[in-house]
C-alpha positions as a LaTeX table, in Angstrom:
\begin{tabular}{lrrr}
\hline
Residue & $x$ (\AA) & $y$ (\AA) & $z$ (\AA) \\
\hline
Met1 & $-81.79$ & $-22.96$ & $-47.69$ \\
Ser2 & $-83.19$ & $-19.70$ & $-46.43$ \\
Pro3 & $-80.86$ & $-16.77$ & $-45.66$ \\
Gln4 & $-81.69$ & $-17.07$ & $-41.94$ \\
Glu5 & $-80.70$ & $-20.75$ & $-41.86$ \\
Lys6 & $-77.54$ & $-20.04$ & $-43.85$ \\
Ala7 & $-76.48$ & $-17.26$ & $-41.44$ \\
Lys8 & $-77.23$ & $-19.51$ & $-38.47$ \\
Lys9 & $-75.09$ & $-22.28$ & $-39.94$ \\
Val10 & $-72.15$ & $-19.89$ & $-40.57$ \\
Gly11 & $-72.43$ & $-18.59$ & $-37.01$ \\
Ile12 & $-72.36$ & $-22.11$ & $-35.58$ \\
Ile13 & $-69.27$ & $-22.95$ & $-37.65$ \\
Phe14 & $-67.52$ & $-19.74$ & $-36.52$ \\
Ile15 & $-68.24$ & $-20.44$ & $-32.84$ \\
Ala16 & $-67.04$ & $-24.03$ & $-33.28$ \\
Leu17 & $-63.77$ & $-22.78$ & $-34.80$ \\
Leu18 & $-63.23$ & $-20.39$ & $-31.88$ \\
Ile19 & $-63.83$ & $-23.18$ & $-29.37$ \\
Ile20 & $-61.52$ & $-25.57$ & $-31.23$ \\
Gly21 & $-58.81$ & $-22.89$ & $-31.54$ \\
Gly22 & $-59.02$ & $-22.15$ & $-27.83$ \\
Leu23 & $-58.75$ & $-25.83$ & $-26.97$ \\
Val24 & $-55.74$ & $-26.20$ & $-29.25$ \\
Leu25 & $-53.99$ & $-23.26$ & $-27.63$ \\
Thr26 & $-54.81$ & $-24.56$ & $-24.17$ \\
Tyr27 & $-53.58$ & $-28.09$ & $-24.65$ \\
Thr28 & $-50.57$ & $-27.28$ & $-26.80$ \\
Gly29 & $-49.35$ & $-24.62$ & $-24.34$ \\
Asn30 & $-49.25$ & $-21.74$ & $-26.86$ \\
Asp31 & $-51.19$ & $-19.20$ & $-24.85$ \\
Ala32 & $-49.51$ & $-15.83$ & $-24.00$ \\
Val33 & $-48.27$ & $-16.87$ & $-20.56$ \\
Val34 & $-46.72$ & $-20.09$ & $-21.83$ \\
Met35 & $-45.09$ & $-18.29$ & $-24.73$ \\
Gly36 & $-43.71$ & $-15.74$ & $-22.28$ \\
Arg37 & $-42.22$ & $-18.53$ & $-20.20$ \\
Glu38 & $-40.62$ & $-20.27$ & $-23.17$ \\
Lys39 & $-39.12$ & $-17.25$ & $-24.95$ \\
Lys40 & $-36.90$ & $-14.93$ & $-22.92$ \\
Glu41 & $-35.45$ & $-11.74$ & $-24.28$ \\
Gly42 & $-33.23$ & $-9.00$ & $-22.90$ \\
Ile43 & $-31.64$ & $-5.78$ & $-24.16$ \\
Leu44 & $-27.85$ & $-5.90$ & $-24.47$ \\
Thr45 & $-26.47$ & $-3.20$ & $-22.20$ \\
Ala46 & $-22.95$ & $-1.84$ & $-21.78$ \\
Glu47 & $-21.68$ & $-1.11$ & $-18.28$ \\
Gln48 & $-20.98$ & 2.57 & $-17.69$ \\
Val49 & $-18.10$ & 3.84 & $-15.58$ \\
Lys50 & $-18.04$ & 7.29 & $-13.97$ \\
Leu51 & $-14.45$ & 8.53 & $-14.00$ \\
Ser52 & $-13.11$ & 11.07 & $-11.52$ \\
Phe53 & $-9.80$ & 12.39 & $-10.17$ \\
Asp54 & $-8.98$ & 10.28 & $-7.12$ \\
Ser55 & $-8.68$ & 12.42 & $-3.94$ \\
Val56 & $-7.11$ & 15.41 & $-5.74$ \\
Lys57 & $-8.46$ & 18.75 & $-6.87$ \\
Gly58 & $-7.36$ & 21.53 & $-9.20$ \\
Arg59 & $-8.01$ & 23.40 & $-12.40$ \\
Leu60 & $-8.63$ & 21.33 & $-15.52$ \\
Ile61 & $-5.97$ & 22.44 & $-18.02$ \\
Lys62 & $-6.12$ & 19.70 & $-20.65$ \\
Glu63 & $-8.96$ & 17.72 & $-22.19$ \\
Asn64 & $-7.61$ & 15.04 & $-24.54$ \\
Val65 & $-10.80$ & 13.28 & $-25.67$ \\
Lys66 & $-14.16$ & 14.04 & $-27.20$ \\
Glu67 & $-17.60$ & 12.51 & $-26.74$ \\
Gly68 & $-18.13$ & 9.44 & $-28.90$ \\
Glu69 & $-14.38$ & 8.74 & $-29.12$ \\
Tyr70 & $-13.15$ & 5.20 & $-28.46$ \\
Val71 & $-10.19$ & 5.04 & $-26.04$ \\
Gln72 & $-7.72$ & 2.36 & $-25.02$ \\
Lys73 & $-6.84$ & 1.35 & $-21.47$ \\
Gly74 & $-4.16$ & 3.69 & $-20.04$ \\
Glu75 & $-4.82$ & 6.49 & $-22.51$ \\
Ile76 & $-4.66$ & 10.00 & $-21.01$ \\
Leu77 & $-8.11$ & 11.57 & $-20.84$ \\
Met78 & $-7.70$ & 14.74 & $-18.76$ \\
Glu79 & $-5.03$ & 16.60 & $-16.79$ \\
Leu80 & $-5.18$ & 18.98 & $-13.82$ \\
Asp81 & $-2.74$ & 21.86 & $-13.21$ \\
Pro82 & 0.32 & 20.34 & $-11.41$ \\
Thr83 & 2.03 & 23.66 & $-10.47$ \\
Asp84 & 1.27 & 23.60 & $-6.73$ \\
Thr85 & 2.14 & 19.92 & $-6.44$ \\
Asp86 & 5.43 & 20.40 & $-8.34$ \\
Leu87 & 6.43 & 23.21 & $-5.95$ \\
Ser88 & 5.61 & 21.06 & $-2.93$ \\
Ile89 & 7.70 & 18.21 & $-4.37$ \\
Glu90 & 10.70 & 20.50 & $-4.96$ \\
Lys91 & 10.40 & 21.92 & $-1.42$ \\
Met92 & 10.27 & 18.43 & 0.07 \\
Lys93 & 13.32 & 17.33 & $-1.94$ \\
Ala94 & 15.24 & 20.38 & $-0.67$ \\
Glu95 & 14.34 & 19.57 & 2.94 \\
Ile96 & 15.51 & 15.98 & 2.47 \\
Ala97 & 18.78 & 17.21 & 0.96 \\
Ala98 & 19.30 & 19.52 & 3.97 \\
Leu99 & 18.75 & 16.61 & 6.34 \\
Asp100 & 21.24 & 14.53 & 4.37 \\
Ala101 & 23.83 & 17.28 & 4.82 \\
Gln102 & 23.12 & 17.47 & 8.56 \\
Ile103 & 23.38 & 13.72 & 8.94 \\
Lys104 & 26.69 & 13.64 & 7.04 \\
Ser105 & 28.12 & 16.47 & 9.16 \\
Met106 & 27.06 & 14.84 & 12.43 \\
Glu107 & 28.44 & 11.48 & 11.35 \\
Thr108 & 31.80 & 13.19 & 10.76 \\
Ser109 & 31.62 & 14.80 & 14.21 \\
Lys110 & 30.78 & 11.45 & 15.77 \\
Asn111 & 33.73 & 9.77 & 14.08 \\
Ile112 & 36.06 & 12.58 & 15.16 \\
Ser113 & 34.83 & 12.29 & 18.77 \\
His114 & 35.40 & 8.57 & 18.85 \\
Phe115 & 38.83 & 8.99 & 17.25 \\
His116 & 39.76 & 11.68 & 19.77 \\
Ala117 & 38.57 & 9.52 & 22.65 \\
Asp118 & 40.54 & 6.53 & 21.36 \\
Thr119 & 43.67 & 8.67 & 20.90 \\
Thr120 & 43.32 & 10.16 & 24.37 \\
Glu121 & 42.86 & 6.69 & 25.82 \\
Val122 & 46.03 & 5.43 & 24.16 \\
Gln123 & 48.00 & 8.46 & 25.35 \\
Ser124 & 46.63 & 8.11 & 28.88 \\
Lys125 & 47.52 & 4.42 & 29.01 \\
Arg126 & 51.04 & 5.23 & 27.81 \\
Gln127 & 51.42 & 7.90 & 30.53 \\
Ile128 & 50.11 & 5.51 & 33.17 \\
Glu129 & 52.53 & 2.82 & 32.03 \\
Gln130 & 55.42 & 5.30 & 32.17 \\
Gln131 & 54.42 & 6.51 & 35.61 \\
Gln132 & 53.98 & 2.94 & 36.82 \\
Ala133 & 57.57 & 2.26 & 35.65 \\
Ala134 & 58.72 & 5.34 & 37.57 \\
Val135 & 57.00 & 4.02 & 40.70 \\
Asp136 & 58.60 & 0.62 & 40.25 \\
Ser137 & 61.99 & 2.30 & 39.79 \\
Ala138 & 61.45 & 4.39 & 42.93 \\
Lys139 & 60.53 & 1.26 & 44.87 \\
Ala140 & 63.69 & $-0.49$ & 43.71 \\
Thr141 & 65.78 & 2.54 & 44.65 \\
Leu142 & 64.15 & 2.69 & 48.07 \\
Lys143 & 64.85 & $-1.00$ & 48.61 \\
Asn144 & 68.51 & $-0.46$ & 47.73 \\
Arg145 & 68.73 & 2.51 & 50.06 \\
Glu146 & 67.15 & 0.52 & 52.90 \\
Thr147 & 69.63 & $-2.29$ & 52.33 \\
Asp148 & 72.56 & 0.17 & 52.21 \\
Tyr149 & 71.33 & 1.94 & 55.35 \\
Ala150 & 71.08 & $-1.33$ & 57.30 \\
Arg151 & 74.56 & $-2.44$ & 56.15 \\
Lys152 & 76.20 & 0.86 & 57.10 \\
Asn153 & 74.48 & 0.84 & 60.50 \\
Glu154 & 76.06 & $-2.56$ & 61.15 \\
Leu155 & 79.44 & $-1.28$ & 60.04 \\
Phe156 & 79.05 & 1.77 & 62.28 \\
Ala157 & 78.20 & $-0.44$ & 65.23 \\
Ser158 & 81.42 & $-2.45$ & 64.66 \\
Gly159 & 83.39 & 0.79 & 64.31 \\
Ala160 & 84.22 & 0.15 & 60.68 \\
Val161 & 82.70 & 3.43 & 59.39 \\
Ser162 & 82.17 & 6.85 & 60.79 \\
Leu163 & 78.87 & 8.48 & 61.78 \\
Ser164 & 78.96 & 10.68 & 58.69 \\
Val165 & 78.67 & 7.61 & 56.47 \\
Val166 & 75.55 & 6.56 & 58.38 \\
Asp167 & 74.18 & 10.10 & 58.05 \\
Asp168 & 74.69 & 9.98 & 54.29 \\
Ala169 & 72.87 & 6.63 & 54.09 \\
Thr170 & 70.04 & 8.02 & 56.19 \\
Met171 & 69.70 & 11.04 & 53.90 \\
Ala172 & 69.71 & 8.83 & 50.79 \\
Leu173 & 67.00 & 6.65 & 52.36 \\
Asp174 & 64.81 & 9.67 & 53.07 \\
Val175 & 65.24 & 10.95 & 49.55 \\
Ala176 & 64.28 & 7.53 & 48.13 \\
Arg177 & 61.16 & 7.42 & 50.31 \\
Ala178 & 60.16 & 10.93 & 49.29 \\
Asn179 & 60.71 & 10.10 & 45.61 \\
Leu180 & 58.55 & 6.97 & 45.88 \\
Ala181 & 55.75 & 8.94 & 47.55 \\
Gln182 & 55.97 & 11.58 & 44.81 \\
Gln183 & 55.84 & 8.99 & 42.00 \\
Glu184 & 52.92 & 7.14 & 43.63 \\
Glu185 & 51.00 & 10.40 & 44.02 \\
Ala186 & 51.56 & 11.18 & 40.33 \\
Leu187 & 50.30 & 7.72 & 39.39 \\
Ser188 & 47.26 & 8.19 & 41.62 \\
Arg189 & 46.44 & 11.45 & 39.83 \\
Leu190 & 46.59 & 9.70 & 36.47 \\
Leu191 & 44.34 & 6.90 & 37.70 \\
Ala192 & 41.90 & 9.23 & 39.51 \\
Gly193 & 38.34 & 7.87 & 38.97 \\
Ala194 & 39.51 & 5.17 & 36.56 \\
Asn195 & 37.12 & 2.26 & 35.96 \\
Asn196 & 39.14 & $-0.51$ & 37.64 \\
Gly197 & 42.16 & 1.09 & 36.08 \\
Glu198 & 40.85 & 0.38 & 32.59 \\
Met199 & 39.29 & 3.68 & 31.39 \\
Leu200 & 39.50 & 7.19 & 32.74 \\
Pro201 & 36.34 & 9.30 & 33.28 \\
Thr202 & 37.45 & 11.77 & 30.60 \\
Ile203 & 37.67 & 8.92 & 28.09 \\
Val204 & 34.23 & 7.62 & 29.10 \\
Glu205 & 32.83 & 11.11 & 28.71 \\
Glu206 & 34.30 & 11.39 & 25.21 \\
His207 & 32.69 & 8.12 & 24.14 \\
Leu208 & 29.34 & 9.09 & 25.68 \\
Arg209 & 29.45 & 12.39 & 23.80 \\
Ala210 & 30.06 & 10.50 & 20.56 \\
Asp211 & 27.23 & 8.08 & 21.32 \\
Asn212 & 24.90 & 11.01 & 21.97 \\
Ile213 & 25.74 & 12.35 & 18.50 \\
Ala214 & 24.71 & 8.94 & 17.15 \\
Asn215 & 21.31 & 9.39 & 18.84 \\
Asp216 & 20.94 & 12.81 & 17.21 \\
Ile217 & 21.77 & 11.22 & 13.85 \\
Ala218 & 19.08 & 8.56 & 14.40 \\
Ala219 & 16.53 & 11.31 & 15.11 \\
Leu220 & 17.48 & 13.12 & 11.89 \\
Gln221 & 17.25 & 9.88 & 9.93 \\
Ser222 & 13.74 & 9.37 & 11.33 \\
Gln223 & 12.78 & 12.89 & 10.19 \\
Lys224 & 14.24 & 12.13 & 6.76 \\
Lys225 & 12.20 & 8.94 & 6.49 \\
Gln226 & 9.01 & 10.84 & 7.33 \\
Lys227 & 9.78 & 13.41 & 4.66 \\
Glu228 & 10.53 & 10.66 & 2.14 \\
Val229 & 7.09 & 9.19 & 2.83 \\
Ala230 & 5.56 & 12.65 & 2.40 \\
Leu231 & 7.46 & 13.00 & $-0.90$ \\
Lys232 & 6.03 & 9.70 & $-2.13$ \\
Glu233 & 2.54 & 10.89 & $-1.20$ \\
Leu234 & 3.10 & 14.08 & $-3.21$ \\
Glu235 & 4.36 & 12.06 & $-6.18$ \\
Val236 & 1.29 & 9.81 & $-5.97$ \\
Ala237 & $-0.93$ & 12.90 & $-5.79$ \\
Lys238 & 0.82 & 14.27 & $-8.89$ \\
Ser239 & 0.22 & 11.03 & $-10.78$ \\
Arg240 & $-3.47$ & 11.32 & $-9.90$ \\
Leu241 & $-3.61$ & 14.73 & $-11.58$ \\
Thr242 & $-3.56$ & 12.79 & $-14.85$ \\
Leu243 & $-6.78$ & 10.87 & $-15.53$ \\
Arg244 & $-6.26$ & 7.70 & $-17.58$ \\
Ala245 & $-8.77$ & 5.28 & $-19.07$ \\
Pro246 & $-9.16$ & 2.31 & $-16.68$ \\
Glu247 & $-10.24$ & 0.07 & $-19.58$ \\
Asp248 & $-11.17$ & 0.12 & $-23.24$ \\
Gly249 & $-14.42$ & 1.91 & $-24.01$ \\
Lys250 & $-16.27$ & 4.80 & $-25.60$ \\
Ile251 & $-16.60$ & 8.30 & $-24.17$ \\
Leu252 & $-20.32$ & 8.85 & $-23.63$ \\
Ser253 & $-20.23$ & 12.18 & $-21.87$ \\
Ile254 & $-17.71$ & 14.82 & $-20.74$ \\
Leu255 & $-19.07$ & 16.50 & $-17.63$ \\
Gln256 & $-16.33$ & 19.11 & $-17.02$ \\
Lys257 & $-14.57$ & 21.49 & $-19.41$ \\
Glu258 & $-11.10$ & 23.03 & $-19.55$ \\
Gly259 & $-10.58$ & 25.89 & $-17.11$ \\
Glu260 & $-13.08$ & 24.62 & $-14.54$ \\
Met261 & $-12.10$ & 23.81 & $-10.96$ \\
Ile262 & $-12.50$ & 20.11 & $-10.27$ \\
Ala263 & $-13.38$ & 18.83 & $-6.80$ \\
Pro264 & $-11.96$ & 15.50 & $-5.53$ \\
Asn265 & $-13.85$ & 12.37 & $-6.61$ \\
Thr266 & $-16.30$ & 14.36 & $-8.73$ \\
Pro267 & $-17.31$ & 12.54 & $-11.96$ \\
Val268 & $-15.82$ & 14.22 & $-15.02$ \\
Ile269 & $-16.33$ & 11.58 & $-17.73$ \\
Ile270 & $-18.83$ & 8.78 & $-18.32$ \\
Leu271 & $-17.20$ & 5.85 & $-20.12$ \\
Glu272 & $-19.13$ & 3.09 & $-21.84$ \\
Ser273 & $-17.07$ & $-0.05$ & $-21.24$ \\
Asp274 & $-16.73$ & $-3.10$ & $-23.47$ \\
Arg275 & $-18.47$ & $-5.23$ & $-20.82$ \\
Leu276 & $-21.91$ & $-6.15$ & $-22.23$ \\
Tyr277 & $-24.76$ & $-7.89$ & $-20.42$ \\
Tyr278 & $-28.47$ & $-8.52$ & $-20.66$ \\
Asp279 & $-31.10$ & $-9.50$ & $-18.12$ \\
Ile280 & $-33.82$ & $-12.14$ & $-18.47$ \\
Tyr281 & $-36.53$ & $-13.08$ & $-16.00$ \\
Val282 & $-37.32$ & $-16.76$ & $-15.41$ \\
Gly283 & $-39.60$ & $-18.70$ & $-13.14$ \\
Glu284 & $-38.35$ & $-20.50$ & $-10.05$ \\
Asp285 & $-38.57$ & $-23.84$ & $-11.86$ \\
Ile286 & $-35.97$ & $-22.71$ & $-14.41$ \\
Ala287 & $-33.88$ & $-20.72$ & $-11.90$ \\
Gly288 & $-33.45$ & $-23.90$ & $-9.89$ \\
Asn289 & $-31.50$ & $-25.41$ & $-12.76$ \\
Leu290 & $-29.10$ & $-22.47$ & $-13.12$ \\
Lys291 & $-26.14$ & $-21.26$ & $-11.12$ \\
Glu292 & $-23.66$ & $-18.42$ & $-11.39$ \\
Gly293 & $-20.91$ & $-19.33$ & $-13.83$ \\
Asp294 & $-23.16$ & $-21.30$ & $-16.20$ \\
Arg295 & $-22.63$ & $-20.66$ & $-19.90$ \\
Ile296 & $-25.80$ & $-19.57$ & $-21.73$ \\
Arg297 & $-26.48$ & $-19.68$ & $-25.47$ \\
Gly298 & $-28.63$ & $-16.89$ & $-26.89$ \\
His299 & $-29.11$ & $-15.29$ & $-30.26$ \\
Ala300 & $-29.40$ & $-11.75$ & $-31.57$ \\
Ile301 & $-32.95$ & $-11.07$ & $-32.74$ \\
Asn302 & $-31.83$ & $-8.83$ & $-35.62$ \\
Asn303 & $-29.53$ & $-11.36$ & $-37.35$ \\
Asn304 & $-30.02$ & $-14.59$ & $-35.38$ \\
Lys305 & $-26.29$ & $-14.60$ & $-34.57$ \\
Glu306 & $-25.36$ & $-16.88$ & $-31.67$ \\
Val307 & $-24.30$ & $-15.05$ & $-28.52$ \\
Ile308 & $-22.49$ & $-16.93$ & $-25.75$ \\
Gly309 & $-22.58$ & $-15.52$ & $-22.24$ \\
Thr310 & $-21.90$ & $-16.33$ & $-18.59$ \\
Val311 & $-24.35$ & $-16.04$ & $-15.69$ \\
Arg312 & $-22.88$ & $-13.52$ & $-13.23$ \\
Leu313 & $-25.93$ & $-12.71$ & $-11.12$ \\
Met314 & $-29.04$ & $-14.53$ & $-9.90$ \\
Thr315 & $-31.43$ & $-12.71$ & $-7.63$ \\
Lys316 & $-35.11$ & $-12.52$ & $-6.73$ \\
Ala317 & $-36.86$ & $-10.25$ & $-9.20$ \\
Pro318 & $-39.21$ & $-7.44$ & $-8.13$ \\
Gly319 & $-42.84$ & $-8.43$ & $-7.56$ \\
Phe320 & $-44.05$ & $-7.05$ & $-10.87$ \\
Ala321 & $-42.09$ & $-9.78$ & $-12.69$ \\
Asp322 & $-43.81$ & $-12.69$ & $-10.87$ \\
Leu323 & $-46.20$ & $-14.94$ & $-12.81$ \\
Arg324 & $-49.75$ & $-14.46$ & $-11.55$ \\
Gln325 & $-52.96$ & $-16.57$ & $-11.74$ \\
Thr326 & $-53.78$ & $-15.46$ & $-15.24$ \\
Arg327 & $-54.26$ & $-18.79$ & $-16.93$ \\
Glu328 & $-57.55$ & $-20.56$ & $-17.19$ \\
Lys329 & $-55.93$ & $-23.61$ & $-15.60$ \\
Gly330 & $-55.75$ & $-21.67$ & $-12.34$ \\
Gln331 & $-52.05$ & $-22.40$ & $-11.69$ \\
Ser332 & $-50.51$ & $-20.90$ & $-8.57$ \\
Asp333 & $-48.34$ & $-17.78$ & $-8.69$ \\
Leu334 & $-44.66$ & $-18.36$ & $-9.55$ \\
Ser335 & $-41.81$ & $-16.18$ & $-8.29$ \\
Ser336 & $-39.52$ & $-14.76$ & $-10.96$ \\
Phe337 & $-35.75$ & $-14.48$ & $-10.78$ \\
Gln338 & $-33.51$ & $-11.96$ & $-12.50$ \\
Ile339 & $-30.66$ & $-13.60$ & $-14.41$ \\
Arg340 & $-27.83$ & $-11.30$ & $-15.55$ \\
Ile341 & $-25.70$ & $-12.72$ & $-18.36$ \\
Tyr342 & $-22.40$ & $-11.15$ & $-19.47$ \\
Val343 & $-21.65$ & $-11.93$ & $-23.10$ \\
Asp344 & $-18.35$ & $-12.63$ & $-24.84$ \\
Arg345 & $-17.22$ & $-9.81$ & $-27.12$ \\
Gln346 & $-17.63$ & $-10.58$ & $-30.81$ \\
Glu347 & $-18.05$ & $-8.73$ & $-34.05$ \\
Gly348 & $-21.57$ & $-7.57$ & $-34.89$ \\
Ile349 & $-22.75$ & $-7.63$ & $-31.26$ \\
Met350 & $-23.24$ & $-4.22$ & $-29.68$ \\
Ala351 & $-25.19$ & $-2.47$ & $-26.98$ \\
Gly352 & $-28.88$ & $-2.01$ & $-27.73$ \\
Leu353 & $-29.47$ & $-5.31$ & $-29.52$ \\
Thr354 & $-32.18$ & $-7.66$ & $-28.27$ \\
Ile355 & $-30.91$ & $-11.10$ & $-27.24$ \\
Gly356 & $-33.31$ & $-14.05$ & $-27.17$ \\
Val357 & $-32.91$ & $-17.19$ & $-25.07$ \\
Asp358 & $-34.86$ & $-20.44$ & $-25.34$ \\
Ala359 & $-36.15$ & $-21.13$ & $-21.83$ \\
Asn360 & $-36.67$ & $-24.81$ & $-22.67$ \\
Gly361 & $-32.92$ & $-25.14$ & $-23.17$ \\
Leu362 & $-32.33$ & $-23.52$ & $-19.77$ \\
Asn363 & $-34.75$ & $-25.93$ & $-18.16$ \\
Gln364 & $-32.74$ & $-28.89$ & $-19.43$ \\
Lys365 & $-29.45$ & $-27.82$ & $-17.83$ \\
\hline
\end{tabular}
């Protein structure tokens, strides 16, 4: 066989192998697009939390952690200067104590006023009863004098008594009438303006004065309540001067240093939490078989360790992630969906690892 024929034969064999290899890839589905659809991978990422002092400001006086340090939930990270807040709290407590003293004093005055009014009422009723008895006595005396006067007039008419006896009876009758008028006038003065004879105006005024003190006490108690609320707000503000870790995690970055003035809600620490997730992108055919809450099995690429996670997010992926008409079969474009999977914490699994997922297993759900 000549060298030209031998080279031609080798070339034909090479071309045949290329054609056969292409056909095998096409019909077994092992081209790049198919492989990309069957094998999904994502980078394990830790959620980051920006920590700040909530609605308070001040000078940073204590920094308790360093970058790279692992902290537990509730651990103190930073502290602001509490001097101004402490002074405000002490001032508010003093104002509340002063109001308490005022309230106590006015309550005593109110009780004394009511007691005085009650005592005066009892004394007035006793005087009225005594005067009423005097009036009744004067009426009885007058009745006796009228009876005596009538009897002596009859005796005088029959000549049994002298005129002087009648004059004495007349004088006694006049005295009895005058005494009754005097006693009734005294009773009228005691009852002047009385409420159906039950309570004198002075007594009513005493009770009204005591009730007005009660209104003043209620106003002071309202002021005290407002100051107590303000005190609670100051105490809450003081508690916010201490920054604590909201969860377990690692300090990635400290953005402010001791001695600096910190503005409210300004990030001072970036915390890497223990919440790990990775994203994969799947076609709409696979996404249709998934839902939020599904448990997904993956594996770490570095050690093939199984990683169990939960689907927390499903959303339409950006356009660059869609599958285009790149295959020789001319299939239509397919929309891609972003699937975010939060993994269960386990030893040997950390942020930065690549997690692989078999898309065929997802398609069978």
